[in-house]
Every structure is written in structure tokens, then in C-alpha cells.
N, CA, C and O atoms as CSV, one atom per row, in Angstrom:
chain,resi,resn,atom,element,x,y,z
A,1,UNK,N,N,21.950,-99.330,153.629
A,1,UNK,CA,C,21.702,-98.148,154.749
A,1,UNK,C,C,22.454,-97.060,154.372
A,1,UNK,O,O,23.571,-97.406,153.989
A,2,UNK,N,N,22.268,-95.927,154.339
A,2,UNK,CA,C,22.839,-94.772,154.225
A,2,UNK,C,C,24.137,-94.564,155.053
A,2,UNK,O,O,24.207,-94.994,156.205
A,3,UNK,N,N,25.046,-93.979,154.530
A,3,UNK,CA,C,26.328,-93.556,155.520
A,3,UNK,C,C,25.906,-92.493,156.143
A,3,UNK,O,O,25.257,-91.655,155.517
A,4,UNK,N,N,26.191,-92.328,157.474
A,4,UNK,CA,C,26.064,-91.153,158.005
A,4,UNK,C,C,27.407,-90.380,158.566
A,4,UNK,O,O,28.177,-90.871,159.392
A,5,UNK,N,N,27.535,-89.158,158.001
A,5,UNK,CA,C,28.507,-88.225,158.293
A,5,UNK,C,C,28.405,-87.294,159.308
A,5,UNK,O,O,27.394,-86.599,159.413
A,6,UNK,N,N,29.503,-87.187,160.199
A,6,UNK,CA,C,29.495,-86.091,161.237
A,6,UNK,C,C,29.722,-84.928,160.630
A,6,UNK,O,O,30.445,-84.828,159.639
A,7,UNK,N,N,29.103,-83.937,161.199
A,7,UNK,CA,C,29.243,-82.744,160.713
A,7,UNK,C,C,30.360,-81.962,161.758
A,7,UNK,O,O,30.277,-81.984,162.986
A,8,UNK,N,N,31.309,-81.341,161.047
A,8,UNK,CA,C,32.306,-80.708,161.954
A,8,UNK,C,C,31.998,-79.102,161.787
A,8,UNK,O,O,31.718,-78.495,160.754
A,9,UNK,N,N,32.123,-78.653,162.998
A,9,UNK,CA,C,32.013,-77.130,163.010
A,9,UNK,C,C,33.307,-76.483,163.064
A,9,UNK,O,O,34.180,-77.088,163.686
A,10,UNK,N,N,33.614,-75.329,162.513
A,10,UNK,CA,C,34.988,-74.711,162.432
A,10,UNK,C,C,35.272,-74.275,163.898
A,10,UNK,O,O,34.337,-74.006,164.652
A,11,UNK,N,N,36.435,-74.215,164.252
A,11,UNK,CA,C,36.926,-73.904,165.743
A,11,UNK,C,C,36.340,-72.495,166.178
A,11,UNK,O,O,35.899,-72.317,167.314
A,12,UNK,N,N,36.364,-71.381,165.088
A,12,UNK,CA,C,36.195,-70.017,165.366
A,12,UNK,C,C,34.546,-69.932,165.401
A,12,UNK,O,O,34.105,-68.913,165.932
A,13,UNK,N,N,33.751,-70.718,164.985
A,13,UNK,CA,C,32.366,-70.877,165.205
A,13,UNK,C,C,32.103,-71.368,166.514
A,13,UNK,O,O,31.257,-70.820,167.221
A,14,UNK,N,N,32.777,-72.385,166.908
A,14,UNK,CA,C,32.390,-73.044,168.370
A,14,UNK,C,C,32.974,-72.020,169.407
A,14,UNK,O,O,32.459,-71.929,170.522
A,15,UNK,N,N,33.967,-71.308,169.067
A,15,UNK,CA,C,34.282,-70.260,170.221
A,15,UNK,C,C,33.396,-69.045,170.097
A,15,UNK,O,O,33.354,-68.376,171.130
A,16,UNK,N,N,32.701,-68.610,169.120
A,16,UNK,CA,C,31.831,-67.591,169.000
A,16,UNK,C,C,30.590,-67.981,169.740
A,16,UNK,O,O,30.045,-67.166,170.485
A,17,UNK,N,N,30.114,-69.195,169.570
A,17,UNK,CA,C,28.919,-69.751,170.407
A,17,UNK,C,C,29.126,-69.824,171.819
A,17,UNK,O,O,28.280,-69.499,172.651
A,18,UNK,N,N,30.527,-70.354,172.128
A,18,UNK,CA,C,30.661,-70.541,173.474
A,18,UNK,C,C,30.800,-69.359,174.260
A,18,UNK,O,O,30.447,-69.378,175.439
A,19,UNK,N,N,31.405,-68.051,173.594
A,19,UNK,CA,C,31.336,-66.831,174.217
A,19,UNK,C,C,30.067,-66.098,174.320
A,19,UNK,O,O,29.787,-65.322,175.234
A,20,UNK,N,N,29.196,-66.447,173.156
A,20,UNK,CA,C,27.733,-65.801,173.484
A,20,UNK,C,C,26.789,-66.631,174.639
A,20,UNK,O,O,25.828,-66.211,175.284
A,21,UNK,N,N,27.308,-67.703,174.645
A,21,UNK,CA,C,26.481,-68.486,175.563
A,21,UNK,C,C,27.040,-68.201,177.002
A,21,UNK,O,O,26.356,-68.531,177.971
A,22,UNK,N,N,28.090,-67.683,177.150
A,22,UNK,CA,C,28.803,-67.506,178.437
A,22,UNK,C,C,28.180,-66.152,179.074
A,22,UNK,O,O,27.945,-65.976,180.270
A,23,UNK,N,N,27.936,-65.111,177.875
A,23,UNK,CA,C,27.484,-63.796,178.289
A,23,UNK,C,C,26.062,-63.953,178.468
A,23,UNK,O,O,25.589,-63.134,179.256
A,24,UNK,N,N,25.263,-64.750,177.976
A,24,UNK,CA,C,23.763,-64.833,178.133
A,24,UNK,C,C,23.290,-64.111,177.204
A,24,UNK,O,O,22.063,-64.058,177.297
A,25,UNK,N,N,23.800,-63.381,176.132
A,25,UNK,CA,C,23.276,-62.432,175.018
A,25,UNK,C,C,23.143,-63.509,173.767
A,25,UNK,O,O,23.859,-64.506,173.671
A,26,UNK,N,N,22.359,-63.231,173.055
A,26,UNK,CA,C,22.430,-63.963,171.796
A,26,UNK,C,C,22.689,-62.926,170.726
A,26,UNK,O,O,21.910,-61.982,170.595
A,27,UNK,N,N,23.832,-63.074,169.899
A,27,UNK,CA,C,24.057,-62.400,169.063
A,27,UNK,C,C,24.103,-63.043,167.717
A,27,UNK,O,O,24.441,-64.223,167.629
A,28,UNK,N,N,23.780,-62.332,166.647
A,28,UNK,CA,C,23.476,-62.939,165.216
A,28,UNK,C,C,25.029,-63.074,164.881
A,28,UNK,O,O,25.904,-62.215,164.979
A,29,UNK,N,N,25.134,-64.589,164.395
A,29,UNK,CA,C,26.547,-65.043,163.918
A,29,UNK,C,C,26.324,-64.981,162.393
A,29,UNK,O,O,25.313,-65.423,161.849
A,30,UNK,N,N,27.252,-64.452,161.813
A,30,UNK,CA,C,27.351,-64.572,160.249
A,30,UNK,C,C,27.584,-65.822,159.864
A,30,UNK,O,O,28.421,-66.381,160.574
A,31,UNK,N,N,27.136,-66.485,158.971
A,31,UNK,CA,C,27.382,-67.755,158.376
A,31,UNK,C,C,28.833,-67.798,157.675
A,31,UNK,O,O,29.193,-66.920,156.891
A,32,UNK,N,N,29.461,-68.665,157.956
A,32,UNK,CA,C,30.931,-68.854,157.501
A,32,UNK,C,C,30.804,-68.622,156.003
A,32,UNK,O,O,29.923,-69.212,155.377
A,33,UNK,N,N,31.694,-67.741,155.371
A,33,UNK,CA,C,31.756,-67.374,154.117
A,33,UNK,C,C,32.528,-68.494,153.284
A,33,UNK,O,O,33.684,-68.773,153.602
A,34,UNK,N,N,31.954,-69.081,152.313
A,34,UNK,CA,C,32.596,-69.998,151.541
A,34,UNK,C,C,33.446,-69.303,150.380
A,34,UNK,O,O,32.676,-68.681,149.648
A,35,UNK,N,N,34.504,-69.220,150.052
A,35,UNK,CA,C,35.061,-68.908,148.825
A,35,UNK,C,C,35.289,-69.779,147.809
A,35,UNK,O,O,36.073,-70.717,147.952
A,36,UNK,N,N,34.673,-69.571,146.760
A,36,UNK,CA,C,35.012,-70.715,145.700
A,36,UNK,C,C,35.732,-70.385,144.676
A,36,UNK,O,O,35.466,-69.330,144.100
A,37,UNK,N,N,36.578,-71.035,144.315
A,37,UNK,CA,C,37.615,-70.960,143.074
A,37,UNK,C,C,37.208,-71.924,142.053
A,37,UNK,O,O,36.963,-73.125,142.159
A,38,UNK,N,N,37.187,-71.049,140.923
A,38,UNK,CA,C,36.554,-71.836,139.639
A,38,UNK,C,C,37.800,-72.986,138.988
A,38,UNK,O,O,38.883,-72.662,138.501
A,39,UNK,N,N,37.354,-74.130,139.127
A,39,UNK,CA,C,38.358,-74.984,138.613
A,39,UNK,C,C,38.291,-75.180,137.068
A,39,UNK,O,O,37.425,-75.942,136.636
A,40,UNK,N,N,39.209,-74.499,136.126
A,40,UNK,CA,C,39.133,-74.615,134.833
A,40,UNK,C,C,40.542,-75.040,134.307
A,40,UNK,O,O,41.441,-74.226,134.096
A,41,UNK,N,N,40.655,-76.404,134.113
A,41,UNK,CA,C,42.044,-76.905,133.715
A,41,UNK,C,C,42.073,-76.920,132.130
A,41,UNK,O,O,41.086,-77.087,131.413
A,42,UNK,N,N,43.179,-76.748,131.774
A,42,UNK,CA,C,43.414,-76.810,130.412
A,42,UNK,C,C,43.928,-78.082,129.762
A,42,UNK,O,O,45.026,-78.533,130.089
A,43,UNK,N,N,43.183,-78.659,128.872
A,43,UNK,CA,C,43.336,-80.104,128.467
A,43,UNK,C,C,43.926,-80.088,127.100
A,43,UNK,O,O,44.187,-81.154,126.542
A,44,UNK,N,N,44.142,-78.995,126.555
A,44,UNK,CA,C,44.672,-78.934,125.148
A,44,UNK,C,C,45.883,-79.805,124.807
A,44,UNK,O,O,45.863,-80.326,123.692
A,45,UNK,N,N,46.920,-80.037,125.588
A,45,UNK,CA,C,47.848,-81.041,125.399
A,45,UNK,C,C,47.459,-82.484,125.435
A,45,UNK,O,O,48.062,-83.314,124.754
A,46,UNK,N,N,46.393,-82.816,126.271
A,46,UNK,CA,C,45.784,-84.098,126.110
A,46,UNK,C,C,45.027,-84.267,124.913
A,46,UNK,O,O,45.168,-85.361,124.365
A,47,UNK,N,N,44.223,-83.409,124.352
A,47,UNK,CA,C,43.486,-83.491,123.050
A,47,UNK,C,C,44.314,-83.554,121.936
A,47,UNK,O,O,43.987,-84.123,120.895
A,48,UNK,N,N,45.577,-82.885,122.151
A,48,UNK,CA,C,46.642,-83.129,121.021
A,48,UNK,C,C,47.067,-84.618,121.034
A,48,UNK,O,O,47.085,-85.256,119.981
A,49,UNK,N,N,47.345,-85.070,121.998
A,49,UNK,CA,C,48.150,-86.260,122.191
A,49,UNK,C,C,47.149,-87.544,121.785
A,49,UNK,O,O,47.589,-88.593,121.314
A,50,UNK,N,N,45.577,-87.259,122.075
A,50,UNK,CA,C,44.683,-88.181,121.683
A,50,UNK,C,C,44.471,-88.402,120.266
A,50,UNK,O,O,44.244,-89.500,119.758
A,51,UNK,N,N,44.576,-87.064,119.530
A,51,UNK,CA,C,44.528,-86.866,118.141
A,51,UNK,C,C,45.729,-87.742,117.611
A,51,UNK,O,O,45.492,-88.676,116.844
A,52,UNK,N,N,46.955,-87.464,117.994
A,52,UNK,CA,C,48.083,-88.190,117.466
A,52,UNK,C,C,48.060,-89.677,117.544
A,52,UNK,O,O,48.575,-90.321,116.630
A,53,UNK,N,N,47.457,-90.332,118.649
A,53,UNK,CA,C,47.077,-91.615,118.834
A,53,UNK,C,C,46.095,-92.134,117.976
A,53,UNK,O,O,46.152,-93.293,117.565
A,54,UNK,N,N,45.148,-91.306,117.661
A,54,UNK,CA,C,44.220,-91.763,116.859
A,54,UNK,C,C,44.696,-91.844,115.300
A,54,UNK,O,O,44.346,-92.783,114.584
A,55,UNK,N,N,45.473,-90.843,114.864
A,55,UNK,CA,C,46.138,-91.093,113.709
A,55,UNK,C,C,47.028,-92.205,113.531
A,55,UNK,O,O,47.013,-92.880,112.502
A,56,UNK,N,N,47.837,-92.432,114.535
A,56,UNK,CA,C,48.647,-93.606,114.433
A,56,UNK,C,C,48.065,-94.872,114.312
A,56,UNK,O,O,48.526,-95.807,113.657
A,57,UNK,N,N,46.841,-94.865,115.090
A,57,UNK,CA,C,46.106,-96.368,115.221
A,57,UNK,C,C,45.529,-96.705,114.059
A,57,UNK,O,O,45.435,-97.872,113.677
A,58,UNK,N,N,44.992,-95.438,113.253
A,58,UNK,CA,C,44.359,-95.305,111.879
A,58,UNK,C,C,45.420,-95.786,110.911
A,58,UNK,O,O,45.218,-96.638,110.047
A,59,UNK,N,N,46.614,-95.141,111.140
A,59,UNK,CA,C,47.622,-95.572,110.005
A,59,UNK,C,C,48.103,-97.014,110.065
A,59,UNK,O,O,48.463,-97.653,109.077
A,60,UNK,N,N,48.076,-97.474,111.331
A,60,UNK,CA,C,48.528,-99.120,111.659
A,60,UNK,C,C,47.631,-99.993,111.077
A,60,UNK,O,O,48.001,-101.023,110.513
A,61,UNK,N,N,46.189,-99.568,111.199
A,61,UNK,CA,C,45.144,-100.437,110.747
A,61,UNK,C,C,45.142,-100.452,109.349
A,61,UNK,O,O,44.808,-101.465,108.734
A,62,UNK,N,N,45.519,-99.317,108.736
A,62,UNK,CA,C,45.356,-99.337,107.089
A,62,UNK,C,C,46.356,-99.943,106.579
A,62,UNK,O,O,46.234,-100.482,105.480
A,63,UNK,N,N,47.638,-99.980,107.326
A,63,UNK,CA,C,48.740,-100.551,106.816
A,63,UNK,C,C,48.554,-102.376,106.879
A,63,UNK,O,O,48.917,-103.187,106.027
A,64,UNK,N,N,47.956,-102.600,108.024
A,64,UNK,CA,C,47.415,-104.112,108.196
A,64,UNK,C,C,46.595,-104.458,107.137
A,64,UNK,O,O,46.915,-105.392,106.401
A,65,UNK,N,N,45.518,-103.788,106.954
A,65,UNK,CA,C,44.741,-103.889,105.781
A,65,UNK,C,C,45.285,-104.217,104.405
A,65,UNK,O,O,44.955,-105.161,103.688
A,66,UNK,N,N,46.112,-103.339,104.183
A,66,UNK,CA,C,47.022,-103.377,102.846
A,66,UNK,C,C,47.702,-104.833,102.716
A,66,UNK,O,O,47.622,-105.668,101.815
A,67,UNK,N,N,48.393,-104.839,103.929
A,67,UNK,CA,C,49.299,-106.025,103.964
A,67,UNK,C,C,48.619,-107.295,103.867
A,67,UNK,O,O,49.152,-108.304,103.406
A,68,UNK,N,N,47.280,-107.231,104.362
A,68,UNK,CA,C,46.595,-108.453,104.177
A,68,UNK,C,C,46.289,-108.968,102.923
A,68,UNK,O,O,46.334,-110.164,102.637
A,69,UNK,N,N,45.900,-107.836,101.989
A,69,UNK,CA,C,45.607,-107.923,100.752
A,69,UNK,C,C,46.879,-108.220,99.865
A,69,UNK,O,O,46.782,-108.857,98.817
A,70,UNK,N,N,47.942,-107.781,100.285
A,70,UNK,CA,C,49.179,-107.968,99.437
A,70,UNK,C,C,49.709,-109.374,99.790
A,70,UNK,O,O,50.278,-109.929,98.850
A,71,UNK,N,N,49.649,-110.009,100.845
A,71,UNK,CA,C,50.160,-111.127,101.279
A,71,UNK,C,C,49.355,-112.436,101.065
A,71,UNK,O,O,49.804,-113.578,101.154
A,72,UNK,N,N,48.068,-112.061,100.763
A,72,UNK,CA,C,47.355,-113.238,100.315
A,72,UNK,C,C,47.337,-113.609,98.945
A,72,UNK,O,O,46.724,-114.615,98.586
């Protein structure tokens, strides 16, 4: 069964609707403006670390293969 989420209205929007209800007039309320900030992380250092790990792993595997031929 799908999870139900409660929708929370911001405090200022509640106050506006209560003020409008008290006066008896219906005013057009502007929709709350959402500001979006772009999430643009820099993963350059992680890519460098992964390349270094790959080179080390390849080197170790190559050394193990060479040693298996030499020791046999």
C-alpha cells in the first residue's frame, strides 16, 4: 500500500488565508516561489583517485601473473 504523506503549508500562507477568511474578501494569493539552486559538484579529485586505484590494481595483477610464470 502506498505511503501517505501529509502536506504541510507554510506559516505565512496559513496567516494569509486566515486573514482573508476573517475579512470576508477573497484575494488572489501568489503561489510560494521556489528558488532552486543548481547542484553541480566537482568530482575531479575522485576521478583521479579512481584512476590511480585502477593503475595500481592493474600493476599488481600483472606482477602476480609474471610471478606465477617465474615460480612455476
